[in-house]
C-alpha positions in Angstrom: 19.5 79.1 114.1 20.4 82.6 113.0 22.4 84.9 114.7 21.3 88.5 115.4 23.1 90.3 118.0 21.3 92.8 120.4 23.3 96.3 120.3 23.1 99.3 118.8 27.3 99.9 118.5 28.6 99.8 115.1 31.9 98.3 115.9 30.8 95.6 117.5 28.5 95.1 114.6 31.2 95.2 112.0 33.5 93.0 113.8 30.7 90.0 114.1 30.0 90.5 110.2 33.7 90.1 109.5 34.0 86.2 111.7 30.9 85.7 109.5 28.3 85.0 112.3 26.0 87.5 111.9 22.8 87.2 110.3 20.5 90.5 111.6 21.1 92.8 114.4 18.2 94.1 116.6 18.1 97.0 118.8 15.7 98.9 121.0 15.8 102.5 122.3 17.6 101.7 125.4 20.6 100.1 123.5 20.4 103.6 121.8 20.6 105.6 124.3 23.5 103.6 125.5 24.9 104.4 122.4 24.6 108.2 122.9 23.7 108.9 119.0 21.5 109.7 117.0 18.5 107.2 116.4 17.8 107.6 112.6 21.3 108.2 111.9 22.1 104.6 114.3 19.8 102.7 112.3 20.9 104.0 108.9 24.7 102.8 110.1 23.2 99.9 110.7 21.5 98.7 107.8 24.4 99.5 105.7 26.6 97.4 107.8 24.8 93.8 107.9 22.5 92.2 105.2 20.0 90.5 107.5 17.0 92.3 108.9 17.9 95.0 111.6 14.9 95.2 113.8 13.7 99.2 114.7 11.7 99.9 117.6 8.5 102.3 117.6 8.0 104.3 120.6 4.8 105.3 120.2 1.7 103.5 122.1 -1.0 104.3 119.9 -1.9 102.3 116.6 -1.6 106.0 114.4 1.6 107.0 115.8 2.7 103.2 115.8 2.2 103.7 111.9 3.4 107.2 111.8 6.9 106.8 112.7 6.5 102.9 111.5 6.9 104.8 108.0 9.8 107.0 108.6 11.7 103.9 110.0 11.1 101.8 107.1 12.0 104.4 104.4 15.5 104.2 105.7 17.1 100.9 104.3 15.4 98.0 102.7 16.5 96.0 105.4 14.6 97.5 108.2 12.3 95.4 110.2 9.1 97.8 112.2 9.4 96.0 115.9 5.8 96.8 117.9 5.1 95.7 121.4 3.0 93.0 122.4 -0.2 95.2 123.0 -3.7 95.6 120.9 -2.2 98.7 119.1 1.1 96.9 118.7 -0.8 94.1 117.2 -3.2 96.1 115.1 0.3 98.0 113.9 1.5 94.6 113.2 -1.5 93.4 110.9 -1.7 97.0 109.0 2.1 96.8 108.4 2.9 93.3 107.3 -0.2 94.0 105.4 1.9 96.1 103.3 4.9 94.3 102.6 6.7 95.9 105.6 8.9 92.7 108.3 7.4 93.5 112.0 9.2 91.7 115.0 6.1 91.7 118.2 8.5 92.1 121.3 8.5 92.0 124.6 6.2 88.4 125.0 5.6 86.7 128.1 3.3 83.9 127.3 2.5 81.7 124.7 -1.0 82.8 124.7 0.2 86.5 123.7 2.8 84.5 120.9 -0.2 82.9 119.5 -2.1 86.2 118.7 1.1 87.9 117.3 1.5 84.9 114.7 -2.4 85.6 113.9 -1.3 88.9 113.3 1.3 88.2 110.9 4.4 88.9 112.9 7.4 88.2 111.1 9.3 87.9 114.0 8.0 87.1 118.1 10.2 87.8 120.3 10.4 86.2 124.0 12.6 87.5 126.7 13.5 84.9 128.4 16.0 86.2 131.1 13.3 88.1 132.6 11.3 85.6 133.0 14.0 83.4 134.7 14.6 86.3 136.7 10.8 86.1 138.2 11.4 82.6 138.6 10.3 81.5 136.0 11.6 78.8 132.8 12.2 81.0 129.7 12.5 77.5 128.0 9.2 76.9 128.9 8.0 79.4 126.8 10.2 78.5 124.0 8.9 74.5 123.8 5.3 76.3 124.5 5.6 78.7 121.2 7.1 76.0 119.0 4.5 73.2 119.2 1.9 76.0 119.1 3.5 77.3 115.8 4.0 73.6 114.2 0.7 72.5 115.5 -0.9 75.4 112.6 2.5 76.0 110.1 2.5 79.7 111.7 5.4 81.5 109.4 6.4 83.8 112.1 10.0 82.9 113.8 10.8 82.7 117.0 13.5 84.8 118.0 14.8 84.3 121.6 15.7 87.3 123.4 17.1 88.3 126.5 20.0 86.2 126.3 21.9 85.9 129.5 25.1 83.8 128.8 25.8 80.7 126.0 23.6 77.8 128.2 21.0 80.2 127.1 21.5 80.0 123.4 22.2 76.6 123.2 18.8 75.1 125.0 17.0 77.6 122.8 18.8 75.7 119.9 18.3 72.8 121.2 14.0 73.7 121.0 13.8 75.1 117.6 14.2 78.7 118.2 14.3 80.0 114.5 16.6 83.2 116.0 18.3 84.6 118.8 19.3 87.1 119.7 22.5 88.4 122.0 24.7 90.7 122.9 27.6 91.0 121.2 30.0 89.7 124.2 27.7 86.6 124.8 28.5 86.0 121.0 31.7 85.9 121.9 31.8 83.8 124.9 30.6 80.4 122.7 33.5 80.0 121.5 35.3 79.4 124.8 36.2 76.0 126.5 39.4 75.6 129.1 40.3 72.4 127.0 40.3 74.1 123.6 42.6 76.5 125.2 44.9 73.7 126.5 44.6 71.7 122.8 45.6 74.7 121.7 48.9 75.4 124.3 49.7 71.3 123.6 49.6 71.8 120.3 51.9 75.0 120.2 54.3 73.7 122.4 55.0 70.2 120.3 55.1 72.3 117.0 57.8 74.9 118.9 59.8 71.8 120.3 59.5 70.1 116.4 61.8 73.4 115.0 59.7 73.3 111.9 58.2 76.3 110.7 54.9 76.2 107.6 55.9 79.6 105.7 
């Protein structure tokens, strides 16, 4: 499973890069607004900090507007992926962009039917929002399982990018179901390290080592 960071904070991104855990980044207008910085500048800096894909989202809702914005965004760097909403105009733009060789992340997916449409439109990534489905009493993991089955049935190349990740269990469950990618806030990625028995084991090893009176260097 590939790990993407869902953030616009460059310091958090660089920390994950240094750990060797980061395969890409996803951004959206809300995350950029939270950063308080210029959108184009943020995307350019992130794209220079990571080798993998960086999703940058259009804000226009009509096809011509999406294409104009996509033209600006994809010129920022070669690893910029254009993110479009799962609407008729979004999929029309997806088809046009992928036809030109530009990778597209289709976002705000909440049903298997929507995911099927995105794959037929040539999406590079489909982003089902797990946490938001859980919020309304639906099981987001059922959607991952349904999309995986449909894509495998027809050998679609579209990668399943599990989004709206709320906790480490989401990551593990999505991985077990065969999601190709997950994107999560950096704090969730760091939480994957945590287990109380690991902490206890380290404490016991250090206690015994100190009692031995030895040194390695």
